[in-house]
C-alpha positions in Angstrom: 0.0 0.0 0.0 1.4 3.4 -0.9 2.1 5.9 1.9 -0.8 8.3 2.5 -0.4 12.0 2.0 -2.0 13.1 5.3 -2.5 10.5 7.9 -5.5 10.7 10.3 -4.5 10.8 13.9 -6.7 9.8 16.8 -6.6 13.5 17.9 -8.4 14.3 14.5 -11.4 12.2 15.5 -14.0 13.9 17.7 -15.5 12.0 20.7 -19.2 11.2 20.6 -20.4 14.3 22.4 -18.2 16.7 20.4 -19.2 15.1 17.1 -22.9 15.4 17.8 -22.4 19.1 18.1 -20.9 19.5 14.6 -22.4 16.5 12.9 -25.1 18.2 10.8 -22.6 20.9 9.6 -20.0 18.3 8.8 -22.6 16.0 7.1 -23.8 18.9 4.9 -20.3 19.9 3.9 -19.3 16.3 3.1 -22.4 15.6 1.1 -21.7 18.6 -1.1 -18.1 17.5 -1.4 -19.1 14.0 -2.4 -21.5 15.3 -5.0 -18.5 17.0 -6.7 -16.3 13.9 -6.4 -18.8 11.3 -7.6 -19.2 10.2 -11.2 -21.6 7.7 -12.7 -20.1 5.3 -15.3 -23.2 4.1 -17.1 -26.2 2.8 -15.2 -24.5 0.4 -12.9 -21.1 1.8 -11.8 -20.4 4.8 -9.7 -17.0 6.0 -8.5 -16.5 8.3 -5.5 -13.0 9.8 -5.4 -11.9 9.9 -1.8 -9.9 12.5 0.1 -9.2 13.2 3.8 -12.5 14.8 4.5 -14.6 12.0 3.0 -12.6 9.4 4.9 -12.6 11.2 8.2 -16.4 11.6 7.9 -16.7 7.8 7.4 -14.7 7.1 10.5 -16.7 9.6 12.5 -20.0 8.0 11.4 -18.8 4.5 12.1 -17.7 5.5 15.6 -21.0 7.2 16.2 -23.0 4.2 14.9 -21.0 1.7 17.0 -20.8 4.0 20.0 -17.0 3.5 20.1 -15.2 5.1 23.0 -12.2 2.8 23.5 -9.0 4.3 22.1 -7.8 1.0 20.7 -11.0 0.5 18.7 -10.9 4.1 17.5 -7.5 3.4 16.1 -8.8 0.2 14.5 -11.4 2.3 12.6 -8.8 4.7 11.5 -6.6 1.9 10.2 -9.5 0.3 8.4 -10.6 3.5 6.5 -7.3 5.3 6.2 -6.3 2.9 3.3 -8.8 4.9 1.2 -6.6 8.0 1.3 -4.7 8.5 -2.0 -0.9 8.1 -1.8 1.6 10.5 -3.5 0.8 10.9 -7.2 -2.4 8.9 -6.8 -6.1 9.2 -7.0 -8.2 6.9 -4.9 -11.8 6.0 -5.3 -14.5 3.7 -4.0 -16.3 1.9 -6.8 -19.9 0.8 -6.3 -21.7 -1.7 -8.5 -25.3 -0.5 -8.4 -28.3 -2.6 -9.5 -31.4 -0.3 -9.6 -33.9 -3.2 -9.5 -32.1 -5.1 -6.8 -34.9 -4.7 -4.3 -37.2 -6.9 -6.4 -34.5 -9.6 -6.9 -34.0 -12.9 -5.1 -30.6 -13.6 -3.6 -29.6 -15.8 -6.5 -30.7 -13.0 -9.0 -28.7 -10.4 -7.0 -25.6 -12.6 -7.1 -26.0 -13.1 -10.8 -26.4 -9.4 -11.5 -23.3 -8.5 -9.5 -21.3 -11.4 -10.9 -21.9 -10.0 -14.4 -19.0 -7.7 -13.5 -16.5 -10.5 -12.9 -13.2 -9.5 -14.5 -13.7 -5.8 -14.0 -10.5 -5.7 -12.1 -8.5 -7.3 -15.0 -7.7 -4.2 -17.0 -11.2 -3.1 -17.8 -11.3 0.3 -16.0 -9.3 3.3 -17.1 -8.8 7.0 -16.5 -7.9 8.7 -19.8 -6.2 12.1 -19.7 -6.3 13.0 -23.3 -4.3 10.2 -25.0 -2.7 9.1 -21.7 -4.3 6.0 -20.3 -4.1 5.2 -16.6 -5.3 1.8 -15.5 -7.3 1.3 -12.2 -5.5 -0.8 -9.6 -8.0 -2.7 -7.6 -7.4 -3.6 -3.9 -7.1 -7.3 -3.6 -9.4 -9.5 -1.6 -12.8 -8.2 -2.7 -13.5 -10.7 -5.4 -13.5 -14.5 -5.4 -13.8 -16.8 -8.4 -17.4 -17.5 -7.6 -18.5 -14.2 -6.0 -18.0 -10.6 -7.1 -18.1 -7.9 -4.4 -20.4 -4.9 -4.9 -17.9 -2.4 -3.5 -14.3 -2.1 -4.6 -11.4 0.3 -3.7 -9.3 1.4 -6.7 -6.3 3.6 -7.3 -4.9 5.4 -10.3 -1.2 6.2 -10.4 -1.2 9.5 -12.3 2.0 10.4 -14.2 3.2 14.0 -14.7 2.0 14.1 -18.4 -1.5 13.2 -17.3 -1.5 15.9 -14.6 -0.7 18.4 -17.3 -3.8 17.3 -19.3 -5.9 17.6 -16.1 -4.9 21.3 -15.9 -5.7 22.0 -19.5 -9.4 22.7 -19.9 -9.2 22.2 -23.6 -8.5 18.5 -23.2 -10.9 15.9 -22.1 -10.5 13.6 -19.1 -12.6 10.5 -19.2 -13.4 7.4 -17.2 -14.0 4.3 -19.4 -14.9 0.7 -18.7 -14.3 -1.9 -21.4 -15.7 -5.1 -20.1 -17.2 -8.0 -22.2 -20.6 -7.4 -20.5 -20.4 -3.7 -19.7 -19.1 -0.7 -21.6 -19.5 2.9 -20.6 -17.7 6.2 -20.7 -18.0 9.4 -18.6 -16.4 12.7 -19.4 -15.3 14.3 -16.1 -16.7 17.7 -15.2 -14.6 20.7 -14.2 -15.6 20.4 -10.5 -14.3 16.9 -10.3 -11.1 17.7 -12.2 -10.4 20.5 -9.7 -10.8 18.1 -6.8 -8.5 15.6 -8.5 -5.9 18.4 -9.0 -6.1 19.2 -5.3 -5.6 15.5 -4.4 -2.6 15.2 -6.7 -1.1 18.4 -5.2 -1.2 16.8 -1.8 
């Protein structure tokens, strides 16, 4: 795992009482931030590009939900979520496989719908900065031969020439997926490109 740019320390995590006082404000800010950092890739894939604020919010919400007060368990939550932070020269995202009609499906149908994406982690997902292609690197352990996970963590190692494209509004930046059973493309909007540039600047 690449070193993270800005580690989260236990002192960054508010206790339950302090968090309740600022939760609504933090929640509203992070929802707005996530809206700028989320991109739909066709009807069934969504990527949320993570940064320190989105990760810290997830940690705070988990601690609140589980009512965690023990310092050791708080550190466990930090360790579990901190891997979502982008490393130097990287972009990091959570990828969601979303099946709109899943509420009406049986367990077997749900598994079949998600397993349609088997092989997605084998060179099917790319960030394209003009003519520069950057493959997604999937975190291991989320897919088995017989079962595809619905949530994946991916990283993109962005070379300098790609960063130059990101800063050039005249050039397109796209996400593409080229899978035997799923093909889609999304042109990234200016707001998301600005967030990516901030991530890469550290």
